[in-house]
C-alpha positions as CSV (number, residue, x, y, z in Angstrom):
1,M,-46.2,-114.0,59.5
2,S,-49.4,-113.7,61.5
3,Q,-52.1,-111.1,61.0
4,S,-51.2,-109.6,64.4
5,D,-47.7,-108.9,63.1
6,I,-49.1,-107.0,60.1
7,D,-51.9,-104.9,61.7
8,P,-50.6,-101.7,63.4
9,P,-51.1,-101.5,67.2
10,Q,-54.3,-100.0,68.4
11,L,-53.7,-96.6,70.1
12,Y,-57.3,-96.1,71.2
13,A,-59.2,-98.0,73.9
14,A,-62.8,-97.6,74.5
15,R,-63.7,-96.1,77.9
16,E,-64.6,-98.6,80.6
17,P,-67.4,-97.2,82.7
18,I,-66.6,-96.7,86.4
19,F,-69.2,-97.6,89.1
20,P,-67.9,-96.5,92.4
21,R,-69.1,-98.4,95.5
22,R,-70.8,-96.6,98.3
23,V,-68.5,-95.9,101.3
24,Q,-68.8,-94.4,104.7
25,G,-66.1,-92.6,106.7
26,W,-64.7,-89.3,107.8
27,Y,-63.6,-88.2,104.3
28,R,-66.8,-89.2,102.7
29,N,-68.7,-87.2,105.3
30,L,-66.5,-84.2,104.7
31,K,-67.2,-84.5,101.0
32,W,-70.9,-84.6,101.7
33,V,-70.7,-81.4,103.8
34,I,-68.6,-79.6,101.1
35,M,-71.0,-80.7,98.4
36,A,-74.0,-79.5,100.3
37,V,-72.5,-76.1,101.2
38,T,-71.2,-75.4,97.7
39,L,-74.4,-76.4,96.0
40,A,-76.4,-74.4,98.4
41,I,-74.3,-71.3,97.8
42,Y,-74.6,-71.8,94.0
43,Y,-78.4,-72.4,93.9
44,I,-79.5,-70.0,96.7
45,F,-77.3,-66.9,96.4
46,P,-79.3,-65.4,93.4
47,W,-82.5,-65.4,95.5
48,I,-81.1,-63.6,98.5
49,R,-82.4,-60.0,98.8
50,W,-80.3,-57.1,100.0
51,D,-81.9,-53.6,100.4
52,R,-79.8,-50.9,98.8
53,G,-82.4,-48.3,98.5
54,P,-85.1,-47.6,95.9
55,S,-82.8,-46.8,93.0
56,L,-80.5,-49.9,93.2
57,P,-81.2,-53.6,92.6
58,D,-82.1,-55.6,95.7
59,Q,-80.4,-58.9,94.6
60,A,-77.5,-59.7,97.1
61,V,-75.2,-61.1,94.4
62,L,-75.6,-59.6,91.0
63,V,-73.3,-59.2,87.9
64,D,-75.1,-56.2,86.3
65,L,-73.6,-56.3,82.8
66,A,-76.0,-53.8,81.4
67,N,-74.8,-51.1,83.8
68,R,-71.3,-52.6,84.1
69,R,-71.4,-53.2,87.9
70,F,-71.0,-56.0,90.3
71,F,-72.9,-56.2,93.6
72,F,-72.0,-58.5,96.5
73,F,-74.2,-57.7,99.5
74,W,-73.0,-54.3,100.7
75,I,-70.1,-54.1,98.2
76,E,-70.5,-52.5,94.8
77,I,-67.7,-52.8,92.2
78,W,-67.6,-50.3,89.3
79,P,-65.8,-50.9,86.0
80,H,-62.9,-48.7,86.9
81,E,-62.4,-50.8,90.1
82,F,-61.7,-54.0,88.1
83,Y,-58.5,-54.4,90.1
84,F,-60.6,-55.9,92.9
85,V,-61.7,-58.7,90.5
86,A,-58.1,-59.1,89.3
87,G,-57.0,-59.3,93.0
88,L,-59.6,-62.0,93.6
89,L,-58.3,-64.0,90.6
90,V,-54.7,-63.7,91.9
91,M,-55.8,-64.8,95.3
92,A,-57.6,-67.8,93.8
93,G,-54.4,-68.8,91.9
94,L,-52.2,-68.4,95.0
95,G,-54.8,-70.4,97.0
96,L,-54.5,-73.3,94.6
97,F,-50.7,-73.1,94.9
98,L,-51.0,-73.1,98.7
99,F,-53.4,-76.0,99.0
100,T,-51.7,-78.1,96.4
101,S,-48.2,-77.6,97.9
102,A,-49.6,-78.6,101.3
103,L,-52.2,-81.2,100.5
104,G,-51.9,-82.2,96.9
105,R,-55.0,-82.1,94.7
106,V,-57.3,-81.3,97.5
107,W,-59.2,-78.8,95.4
108,C,-59.9,-81.5,92.8
109,G,-61.0,-84.0,95.3
110,Y,-63.4,-81.9,97.3
111,A,-64.4,-78.6,95.8
112,C,-63.9,-78.6,92.1
113,P,-67.3,-78.1,90.3
114,Q,-66.7,-81.2,88.2
115,T,-66.2,-83.3,91.3
116,V,-69.2,-81.8,93.1
117,W,-71.6,-82.3,90.3
118,T,-70.2,-85.8,89.5
119,D,-70.8,-86.8,93.1
120,L,-74.3,-85.5,92.8
121,F,-74.9,-87.5,89.6
122,I,-73.4,-90.6,91.1
123,L,-75.6,-90.2,94.2
124,T,-78.7,-90.0,91.8
125,E,-77.4,-93.0,89.9
126,R,-77.0,-95.1,93.1
127,W,-80.5,-94.1,94.3
128,V,-82.1,-95.2,91.0
129,E,-80.1,-98.2,90.0
130,G,-78.5,-99.4,93.2
131,D,-75.0,-99.7,94.5
132,R,-72.0,-100.9,92.5
133,N,-72.8,-104.5,91.9
134,A,-76.4,-103.7,90.9
135,R,-75.2,-101.1,88.4
136,L,-72.6,-103.5,87.0
137,R,-75.3,-106.1,86.5
138,L,-77.6,-103.6,84.9
139,W,-74.8,-102.3,82.6
140,N,-74.0,-105.8,81.3
141,A,-77.7,-106.9,81.1
142,P,-79.4,-106.8,77.7
143,W,-81.9,-104.1,77.1
144,S,-85.3,-104.7,78.6
145,A,-88.3,-102.6,79.8
146,H,-86.8,-102.7,83.3
147,K,-83.4,-101.4,82.2
148,A,-85.0,-98.8,80.0
149,R,-87.2,-97.5,82.8
150,L,-84.2,-97.2,85.2
151,R,-82.1,-95.5,82.6
152,V,-84.8,-93.0,81.5
153,T,-85.6,-92.2,85.2
154,K,-81.9,-91.6,85.9
155,W,-81.4,-89.4,82.8
156,L,-84.5,-87.3,83.6
157,I,-83.2,-86.6,87.1
158,W,-79.8,-85.7,85.6
159,L,-81.5,-83.4,83.1
160,L,-83.5,-81.7,85.9
161,I,-80.3,-81.1,87.8
162,S,-78.6,-79.8,84.7
163,V,-81.4,-77.4,83.9
164,M,-81.3,-76.1,87.5
165,T,-77.5,-75.7,87.1
166,G,-77.8,-73.7,83.9
167,G,-80.7,-71.7,85.2
168,A,-78.9,-70.8,88.5
169,W,-76.0,-69.4,86.5
170,I,-78.0,-67.0,84.4
171,F,-79.8,-65.8,87.5
172,Y,-76.6,-64.2,88.7
173,F,-76.7,-61.7,85.7
174,T,-80.2,-60.2,86.2
175,D,-83.0,-60.0,88.7
176,A,-83.7,-63.7,89.5
177,P,-87.5,-63.6,90.1
178,T,-88.1,-61.4,87.1
179,L,-86.0,-63.7,84.9
180,L,-87.7,-66.8,86.1
181,G,-91.1,-65.4,85.2
182,N,-89.8,-64.4,81.8
183,L,-88.3,-67.8,81.2
184,L,-91.5,-69.6,82.1
185,T,-93.6,-67.3,79.9
186,G,-91.2,-67.3,76.9
187,Q,-90.4,-63.6,77.2
188,A,-86.7,-63.9,78.2
189,H,-83.9,-62.7,75.9
190,P,-82.7,-65.4,73.5
191,A,-79.2,-65.1,75.1
192,A,-80.7,-66.4,78.3
193,Y,-82.1,-69.5,76.7
194,M,-79.0,-70.1,74.7
195,T,-76.7,-69.8,77.8
196,M,-79.0,-72.0,79.8
197,A,-79.1,-74.6,77.0
198,V,-75.3,-74.7,76.7
199,L,-74.7,-75.0,80.5
200,T,-77.5,-77.7,80.7
201,G,-75.9,-79.7,78.0
202,T,-72.4,-79.5,79.3
203,T,-73.5,-80.3,82.9
204,F,-75.5,-83.3,81.7
205,L,-72.6,-84.6,79.5
206,F,-69.7,-83.9,81.9
207,G,-71.4,-85.0,85.2
208,G,-73.3,-87.9,83.7
209,F,-71.1,-89.5,81.0
210,A,-67.6,-87.9,80.7
211,R,-66.9,-87.8,84.5
212,E,-63.3,-88.8,85.1
213,Q,-62.3,-88.2,81.5
214,I,-62.8,-84.4,82.1
215,C,-60.3,-84.6,85.0
216,I,-57.8,-86.8,83.0
217,Y,-57.9,-85.3,79.5
218,A,-59.6,-81.9,79.6
219,C,-58.4,-80.3,82.8
220,P,-54.8,-78.9,82.7
221,W,-54.4,-78.9,86.5
222,P,-53.1,-82.5,86.8
223,R,-50.1,-81.5,84.6
224,I,-49.5,-78.3,86.5
225,Q,-49.8,-79.7,90.0
226,A,-46.5,-81.6,89.8
227,A,-44.7,-78.2,89.9
228,M,-46.6,-77.3,93.1
229,M,-45.8,-80.5,95.0
230,D,-42.6,-81.6,96.7
231,E,-41.5,-84.4,99.1
232,D,-43.2,-82.6,102.0
233,T,-46.6,-82.5,100.3
234,L,-49.2,-84.5,102.0
235,T,-51.1,-86.7,99.5
236,V,-53.0,-90.0,99.5
237,A,-50.6,-92.9,99.3
238,Y,-50.4,-96.7,100.1
239,R,-47.9,-97.9,102.7
240,D,-46.6,-100.8,100.6
241,W,-43.9,-101.6,103.2
242,R,-46.7,-102.5,105.5
243,G,-49.2,-103.9,103.0
244,E,-47.0,-106.2,100.9
245,P,-47.0,-109.0,100.2
246,R,-50.7,-108.8,99.9
247,G,-53.1,-111.7,100.1
248,K,-55.7,-113.5,102.2
249,I,-54.9,-113.9,105.9
250,R,-56.5,-116.1,108.6
251,K,-58.1,-114.5,111.7
252,D,-55.4,-113.5,114.3
253,E,-52.6,-114.3,111.8
254,A,-49.6,-112.1,112.3
255,T,-48.9,-109.6,109.6
256,R,-46.5,-106.7,109.1
257,S,-48.2,-104.6,111.7
258,D,-47.8,-107.5,114.2
259,G,-44.2,-108.3,113.3
260,G,-45.1,-111.0,110.9
261,D,-44.1,-111.6,107.3
262,K,-47.4,-111.2,105.5
263,G,-48.7,-107.8,104.5
264,D,-51.7,-106.2,106.1
265,C,-53.4,-105.8,102.6
266,I,-55.8,-108.6,102.0
267,D,-56.3,-107.6,98.4
268,C,-60.0,-107.1,98.9
269,M,-60.1,-104.4,96.2
270,A,-62.2,-102.1,98.4
271,C,-59.9,-99.1,97.6
272,V,-60.3,-99.7,93.9
273,N,-64.1,-100.2,94.0
274,V,-64.7,-96.9,95.7
275,C,-62.4,-94.8,93.5
276,P,-64.3,-92.4,91.2
277,M,-61.3,-92.4,88.9
278,G,-61.1,-96.2,88.7
279,I,-57.4,-96.5,89.7
280,D,-55.6,-98.6,92.1
281,I,-53.8,-96.4,94.6
282,R,-51.5,-99.4,95.5
283,D,-49.8,-98.9,92.1
284,G,-48.3,-95.6,93.4
285,Q,-48.9,-91.9,92.6
286,Q,-50.9,-91.5,89.3
287,L,-52.0,-88.5,87.3
288,E,-55.6,-89.6,87.6
289,C,-55.7,-89.5,91.4
290,I,-57.7,-86.5,92.7
291,T,-56.9,-87.3,96.4
292,C,-60.6,-87.5,97.3
293,A,-59.5,-89.9,100.1
294,L,-62.4,-92.3,99.6
295,C,-59.9,-95.1,99.4
296,I,-58.7,-94.2,102.9
297,D,-62.2,-94.6,104.3
298,A,-62.7,-97.9,102.5
299,C,-59.3,-99.3,103.7
300,D,-59.8,-98.1,107.2
301,D,-63.2,-99.9,107.3
302,V,-61.5,-103.2,106.2
303,M,-58.7,-102.8,108.7
304,D,-61.2,-102.3,111.5
305,R,-63.0,-105.5,110.5
306,I,-59.9,-107.6,110.4
307,G,-58.4,-106.1,113.5
308,K,-55.5,-104.3,112.0
309,P,-54.3,-100.7,112.6
310,R,-55.8,-98.0,110.4
311,G,-53.6,-96.0,108.0
312,L,-52.6,-98.6,105.4
313,I,-53.8,-96.0,102.9
314,D,-53.5,-92.5,104.3
315,Y,-52.4,-88.9,103.7
316,M,-48.6,-89.0,104.0
317,A,-45.5,-87.2,102.7
318,L,-42.8,-88.8,100.6
319,K,-40.2,-87.4,103.0
320,D,-41.4,-89.8,105.7
321,E,-41.2,-92.9,103.6
322,N,-37.7,-94.0,104.6
323,A,-38.3,-93.3,108.3
324,E,-41.6,-95.3,108.3
325,R,-39.9,-98.2,106.4
326,A,-37.3,-98.3,109.2
327,G,-40.1,-98.3,111.8
328,A,-39.6,-94.8,113.0
329,E,-42.3,-92.3,113.7
330,P,-43.1,-89.8,110.9
331,K,-43.0,-86.1,111.3
332,P,-46.2,-84.5,112.6
333,L,-48.5,-83.5,109.8
334,I,-48.5,-79.8,110.8
335,R,-44.7,-79.7,110.2
336,H,-45.3,-80.8,106.6
337,I,-47.9,-78.1,106.2
338,L,-46.1,-75.2,107.9
339,R,-42.9,-75.0,105.9
340,P,-41.2,-72.1,104.0
341,R,-42.9,-72.8,100.7
342,T,-46.5,-72.8,102.1
343,L,-45.8,-69.9,104.5
344,L,-44.6,-67.9,101.5
345,Y,-47.8,-68.7,99.5
346,F,-49.9,-67.9,102.6
347,T,-48.1,-64.6,103.1
348,L,-48.6,-63.5,99.5
349,W,-52.2,-64.6,99.6
350,S,-53.1,-62.9,102.9
351,G,-51.1,-59.8,101.9
352,I,-53.2,-59.3,98.7
353,G,-56.4,-60.0,100.7
354,V,-55.5,-57.4,103.4
355,A,-54.5,-54.8,100.7
356,M,-57.8,-55.4,98.9
357,L,-59.8,-55.0,102.2
358,V,-57.9,-51.8,103.0
359,A,-58.6,-50.4,99.5
360,L,-62.2,-51.4,99.7
361,F,-63.0,-49.7,103.0
362,M,-60.8,-46.6,102.3
363,R,-62.3,-45.9,98.8
364,S,-64.1,-42.6,98.4
365,P,-68.0,-42.7,98.2
366,F,-67.7,-40.7,95.0
367,D,-65.2,-40.4,92.1
368,L,-64.0,-37.2,90.5
369,N,-62.4,-36.9,87.1
370,V,-61.5,-33.6,85.4
371,T,-59.9,-33.5,81.9
372,P,-58.8,-30.2,80.3
373,V,-60.3,-29.6,76.9
374,R,-57.2,-28.6,74.9
375,N,-58.8,-27.6,71.6
376,P,-58.3,-24.7,72.1
377,L,-56.1,-24.4,75.2
378,F,-57.9,-21.3,76.3
379,V,-60.4,-18.7,75.1
380,T,-60.0,-14.9,75.4
381,M,-63.2,-13.3,76.4
382,S,-64.4,-9.9,75.2
383,D,-63.2,-8.2,78.4
384,G,-59.7,-9.8,78.1
385,A,-60.4,-12.6,80.7
386,I,-59.0,-16.1,79.9
387,R,-61.3,-19.1,80.1
388,N,-60.3,-22.7,80.2
389,T,-62.8,-25.5,79.6
390,Y,-62.7,-28.9,81.4
391,A,-64.8,-32.1,81.1
392,L,-66.1,-32.9,84.5
393,R,-67.1,-36.4,85.5
394,L,-68.6,-37.0,89.0
395,R,-69.7,-40.4,90.0
396,N,-72.0,-40.9,93.0
397,K,-71.4,-44.4,94.3
398,Q,-73.9,-44.2,97.2
399,G,-77.5,-45.4,97.4
400,S,-79.1,-41.9,97.7
401,S,-78.9,-38.7,95.7
402,R,-76.2,-36.3,97.0
403,E,-75.5,-32.6,96.6
404,F,-71.9,-31.8,95.8
405,A,-70.2,-28.4,96.0
406,I,-67.3,-27.7,93.6
407,S,-64.5,-25.2,94.4
408,V,-60.9,-24.4,93.2
409,T,-57.7,-23.6,95.0
410,D,-54.2,-22.6,93.7
411,G,-51.0,-24.6,93.9
412,D,-50.3,-23.2,97.4
413,G,-53.6,-24.4,98.7
414,G,-55.2,-21.0,99.0
415,I,-58.5,-19.9,97.4
416,A,-57.9,-18.8,93.9
417,Q,-59.7,-15.4,94.2
418,S,-59.0,-14.4,90.6
419,V,-60.7,-17.5,89.1
420,A,-64.5,-17.7,88.5
421,L,-65.9,-21.3,88.4
422,A,-69.0,-22.1,86.4
423,L,-70.8,-25.3,85.2
424,E,-72.5,-25.3,81.9
425,G,-76.3,-25.2,82.3
426,Q,-76.0,-24.9,86.2
427,P,-77.0,-21.8,88.1
428,S,-74.4,-22.4,90.8
429,D,-71.2,-24.3,91.6
430,S,-73.3,-27.1,93.3
431,V,-74.7,-30.1,91.5
432,S,-77.1,-32.8,92.5
433,V,-76.2,-36.3,91.4
434,E,-78.7,-39.1,91.6
435,A,-77.9,-42.3,93.5
436,D,-75.4,-44.7,91.9
437,S,-75.1,-42.6,88.7
438,T,-72.6,-40.4,86.9
439,F,-72.9,-36.7,86.3
440,T,-70.9,-35.3,83.3
441,Q,-70.8,-31.6,82.3
442,R,-68.5,-28.9,81.0
443,L,-66.8,-26.9,83.7
444,Y,-65.4,-23.4,83.0
445,L,-62.6,-21.6,84.9
446,T,-62.2,-17.9,84.0
447,A,-59.3,-15.8,85.2
448,A,-59.5,-12.0,85.5
449,P,-57.8,-10.1,82.6
450,D,-54.9,-8.7,84.6
451,S,-54.4,-11.7,87.0
452,A,-51.3,-13.8,87.2
453,L,-53.2,-16.8,85.8
454,A,-54.4,-14.9,82.8
455,T,-51.0,-13.3,81.9
456,G,-48.9,-16.3,82.9
457,G,-48.2,-19.5,81.0
458,Q,-49.3,-22.8,82.7
459,A,-50.4,-22.9,86.4
460,E,-51.4,-25.7,88.7
461,L,-54.8,-25.7,90.2
462,T,-56.7,-28.1,92.5
463,L,-60.4,-28.8,92.0
464,W,-62.3,-29.9,95.1
465,V,-65.6,-31.6,95.5
466,E,-67.4,-31.8,98.8
467,D,-70.4,-33.9,99.7
468,A,-72.8,-31.5,101.4
469,T,-74.4,-34.4,103.4
470,D,-71.5,-35.8,105.3
471,G,-68.6,-33.3,104.4
472,V,-66.5,-35.9,102.6
473,K,-64.0,-34.2,100.2
474,S,-62.1,-35.3,97.2
475,S,-59.7,-33.4,95.0
476,I,-57.9,-33.6,91.7
477,E,-54.9,-31.7,90.2
478,T,-55.3,-29.9,86.9
479,V,-53.7,-27.1,85.0
480,F,-54.8,-23.6,83.8
481,Y,-53.4,-22.2,80.5
482,G,-52.9,-18.4,80.3
483,R,-51.7,-16.1,77.6
484,G,-48.1,-16.4,78.5
485,E,-47.1,-12.7,78.4
């Protein structure tokens, strides 16, 4: 019995580093554009100013945790309006379902932060160490001063990008220029330094070293996406009926696309060499594939050079496979995208978006909340009048201070003549509320001794608040407790 029969099989294999080759083409250019736009949004947004008045922050995008508010240009979201954030999360989930059912893992291949920052790190690596062959030689070469210099240079640039990434994130949570000054002078809160250090470390590790392992092992989306895809989903695939049998061909030799017996694939490995996941798309659909379509650009370039039609590797649907094998024309791509499943996702997604927009633009510029103080239910005054106490909470959501008039009506909508309204510590029934702040106070309603409210049991009343500046009104229903004679 040999030693190999005794030793247990090895279940772990060391990671083989992947060095994607540089490629040019339509999909590579699209990825450059998306990377530039998403990085620009991430790094620049905290520095955009937006004038909201003297009493509000002028940062266009700000998550103000201290005051529990979220600012996005002209929109301000308060804690009780968290349903807007929940709606955005639901829209994000439906958006992933929509794009995955239509175009496979298009999010992973183009806009996922892991993909965007990995592309940026690979671009830096290529700029410092050279293209694929040069990086392979450097990896296999023994350590030397030249190798150490290139590695240290690359790592320092990666670290700079990582620091900028961690720094940009914390700028979203407080005034960016002020925080930057505090960071540089050592006066920032320890939480800022800790958050920045964690994000710097994870960016450096994930984008520089882990790369495709995050997509394969850490991210749950590759496992979930299978439920979102069907035979109409457009995804990157290899037309093996046209490419096989693969092998070298002579110039002007007939292949499958010309009616010959040989396949169009010349086994040049271009599709493998450009893949950031290190897979061979010719082996069929694989969990590791993020449908970045770089293999399409690489293959199309080879087909152009050998004079064969493009599309050996392309976006295609499984439903068209039998038709294409028989030489028939596939369905138009738009018919794969516009089908009941995707239309349902789009309807749900757009419906939630429209509902949120309507709720956003129809919301009141101020909020009113009145809660009866029920211990005791009422107080009998010295003259026999009945007084009820309420906790008033009035929130002014505008950028300037406002004067609000408070009044009361009965259940029929008429003025409750027998009820006197008073605010604790206020000389009148009008209050001034500062910009973007909340006014809280005790409110008293007192019914005359012989009135129906005083002698009755429980009666419905309506409290009204009117903005004296623009006349906007808001109301809330409440109850008045009498003696119950």
